[in-house]
C-alpha positions as CSV (number, residue, x, y, z in Angstrom):
1,M,32.6,-11.7,64.7
2,I,30.1,-13.9,62.8
3,L,26.2,-13.4,63.1
4,I,24.4,-16.4,62.9
5,A,20.4,-15.8,62.5
6,G,17.6,-18.2,62.6
7,L,14.4,-17.0,60.8
8,G,11.1,-17.5,62.3
9,N,7.9,-15.7,63.4
10,P,7.6,-14.7,66.9
11,G,4.8,-15.8,69.3
12,T,3.6,-19.3,70.6
13,K,0.7,-19.4,67.4
14,Y,3.9,-20.1,65.2
15,A,6.3,-22.0,67.3
16,K,7.4,-25.5,65.9
17,T,5.7,-24.7,62.4
18,R,7.7,-25.5,59.3
19,H,8.5,-21.7,58.9
20,N,10.3,-21.6,62.4
21,I,12.8,-24.3,61.7
22,G,15.3,-21.3,62.0
23,F,14.4,-20.4,65.4
24,M,14.4,-24.0,66.5
25,V,17.9,-24.7,65.1
26,L,19.2,-21.8,67.0
27,D,17.6,-22.7,70.1
28,K,19.5,-26.2,69.7
29,L,22.7,-24.9,68.8
30,N,22.8,-22.4,71.9
31,S,22.1,-25.3,74.1
32,E,25.0,-27.4,72.4
33,L,27.4,-25.0,72.5
34,K,27.0,-24.7,76.1
35,K,27.2,-28.5,76.8
36,R,30.2,-28.5,74.8
37,G,31.9,-25.9,77.2
38,H,32.0,-22.9,74.9
39,H,30.9,-19.5,76.5
40,I,27.5,-18.5,75.2
41,N,25.4,-16.4,77.1
42,P,21.4,-17.0,77.3
43,F,19.2,-15.1,74.8
44,K,18.1,-11.7,75.7
45,K,15.5,-9.3,73.9
46,I,17.1,-6.3,72.6
47,K,14.6,-3.8,71.5
48,T,16.8,-1.8,69.4
49,H,17.8,-4.8,67.3
50,E,14.2,-6.1,67.1
51,A,15.7,-9.6,68.0
52,L,16.8,-11.9,70.8
53,V,20.3,-12.1,71.2
54,A,23.1,-14.2,72.6
55,S,26.8,-13.5,72.3
56,G,29.6,-16.0,72.9
57,D,32.7,-17.6,71.4
58,V,33.8,-21.0,70.0
59,D,37.4,-21.8,70.1
60,G,38.1,-18.1,70.1
61,Q,35.6,-17.0,67.3
62,D,33.3,-14.1,68.4
63,I,29.7,-15.1,67.4
64,L,26.2,-13.5,67.8
65,L,23.2,-15.7,67.7
66,A,20.1,-13.6,66.7
67,K,16.3,-14.8,66.6
68,P,14.6,-11.5,64.9
69,T,11.3,-10.7,66.6
70,T,10.0,-8.9,63.6
71,F,7.8,-11.4,61.4
72,M,9.4,-13.4,58.9
73,N,8.7,-11.1,56.2
74,A,10.9,-8.1,57.9
75,S,13.8,-10.0,58.9
76,G,16.0,-7.9,57.1
77,I,15.4,-5.0,59.8
78,A,17.0,-7.1,62.8
79,I,19.7,-8.4,60.6
80,N,20.7,-5.0,59.0
81,R,20.5,-3.3,62.5
82,L,22.7,-6.2,64.1
83,S,25.2,-5.9,61.1
84,R,25.7,-2.2,61.3
85,N,25.9,-2.0,65.3
86,H,28.2,-4.8,65.5
87,N,30.4,-3.8,62.5
88,I,30.0,-7.1,61.1
89,P,30.4,-7.7,57.4
90,T,27.7,-9.1,55.0
91,E,30.4,-12.3,54.2
92,N,30.3,-13.2,58.1
93,I,26.5,-13.3,58.1
94,W,25.1,-16.8,58.6
95,I,21.1,-17.3,58.1
96,I,19.5,-20.5,59.1
97,C,15.9,-20.9,57.3
98,D,13.5,-23.4,56.0
99,D,13.4,-24.4,52.2
100,M,10.3,-25.8,50.2
101,D,12.4,-26.6,47.4
102,I,14.6,-29.0,49.7
103,P,13.1,-32.3,50.6
104,L,12.5,-33.0,54.4
105,G,15.7,-34.7,55.6
106,S,18.4,-32.7,53.7
107,I,20.1,-29.3,54.6
108,K,22.3,-27.4,52.3
109,I,25.0,-24.8,52.8
110,K,25.3,-22.1,50.4
111,P,27.4,-19.0,50.5
112,K,25.7,-16.2,48.3
113,G,22.6,-16.7,46.0
114,G,19.2,-15.5,45.5
115,S,16.1,-15.6,47.8
116,G,14.5,-18.5,45.8
117,G,11.1,-17.1,46.8
118,H,11.7,-17.0,50.6
119,N,10.4,-13.8,51.9
120,G,12.7,-13.8,54.8
121,L,15.9,-13.9,52.8
122,K,14.6,-11.5,50.2
123,S,14.3,-8.9,53.3
124,I,17.7,-9.5,54.5
125,A,19.1,-9.0,50.9
126,Q,16.9,-5.7,50.7
127,G,18.2,-5.0,54.1
128,L,21.9,-5.3,53.7
129,K,21.7,-4.3,49.9
130,S,23.8,-7.7,49.3
131,N,23.3,-11.3,48.6
132,N,26.6,-12.0,50.0
133,F,25.7,-13.8,53.0
134,T,25.5,-17.7,53.8
135,R,22.4,-19.6,53.7
136,F,22.1,-22.7,56.2
137,R,18.6,-24.2,54.6
138,I,16.6,-26.9,55.9
139,G,14.4,-29.0,53.7
140,I,10.7,-29.0,54.9
141,W,9.1,-30.7,51.9
142,S,7.6,-34.0,52.3
143,N,6.7,-36.2,49.7
144,E,3.8,-37.1,51.8
145,S,2.5,-33.3,51.6
146,E,-0.1,-32.3,49.3
147,E,1.1,-30.8,46.0
148,V,1.5,-27.1,46.7
149,T,1.9,-25.0,43.5
150,S,-0.1,-21.6,44.1
151,K,1.8,-18.7,46.3
152,E,-1.0,-18.8,48.8
153,A,-1.0,-22.6,49.4
154,R,2.8,-22.3,49.7
155,A,2.5,-19.4,52.4
156,E,-0.3,-21.6,54.3
157,F,1.9,-25.0,54.0
158,V,5.0,-23.2,55.7
159,L,2.8,-22.1,58.7
160,Q,1.9,-25.7,59.3
161,K,3.6,-27.7,62.1
162,F,5.2,-31.0,61.1
163,H,3.4,-34.3,61.2
164,K,3.9,-36.7,63.9
165,N,5.7,-39.0,61.5
166,E,8.1,-36.2,60.5
167,H,9.5,-35.5,64.2
168,E,12.4,-38.3,63.9
169,I,13.5,-36.6,60.5
170,I,13.2,-32.8,61.8
171,N,15.0,-33.7,65.2
172,K,17.9,-35.4,63.2
173,Q,18.1,-32.4,60.5
174,I,18.3,-30.2,63.7
175,N,21.1,-32.0,65.1
176,D,23.0,-32.4,61.7
177,M,22.5,-28.6,61.2
178,T,24.0,-27.7,64.7
179,D,27.0,-29.9,63.8
180,A,27.6,-28.4,60.4
181,I,27.4,-24.9,62.2
182,E,30.1,-25.8,64.7
183,L,32.2,-27.5,62.1
184,A,32.0,-24.5,60.1
185,L,32.9,-22.2,63.0
186,K,36.0,-24.5,63.9
187,D,37.2,-25.6,60.3
188,G,35.4,-23.1,58.1
189,L,32.5,-23.4,55.7
190,A,34.1,-25.4,52.8
191,K,34.2,-28.6,55.1
192,A,30.8,-28.0,56.6
193,M,29.5,-28.0,53.0
194,N,31.7,-31.0,51.8
195,K,30.4,-33.1,54.6
196,Y,26.6,-32.0,55.0
197,N,25.9,-31.0,51.3
198,K,24.4,-34.0,49.5
């Protein structure tokens, strides 16, 4: 089984903010997989996991889609519980998240690695006691954005909604990431990385 988790903050206050791009991708992925004939259940809140979860399969591969209902900085609680309760090895955990160090319009797939200052990834690494999980990172930094250097300014930036002139780019990124994940499920991470990492 592969656990595919999109990171974000729960609640309408944070919906459609930059930090919630992981939730947006997972919603799109769930919808597209159904449209393409794969068996995927609707998201259901599971209190013991502290996540919204949908199970299914893609070409015979069992998958678990999850949106932690903890806040971003405590994402590791949900991921660790899902991993332990479903006996999912760390190398079969795929995390979708925003990345300020990648420009808007780009996506990057990377097995293993550090947190890069992302508190959600840091929490997951601490919960799993391992960095051996795959990151599906989505660029949220725009050249039109004001320079953000301090920790406080970065925290404020990721909680902003996307500008109107960024919506077309973001929608393409979400579609590309959805396609990249489906390709990875079908043909492996290496093929998805070769096609989508630029």
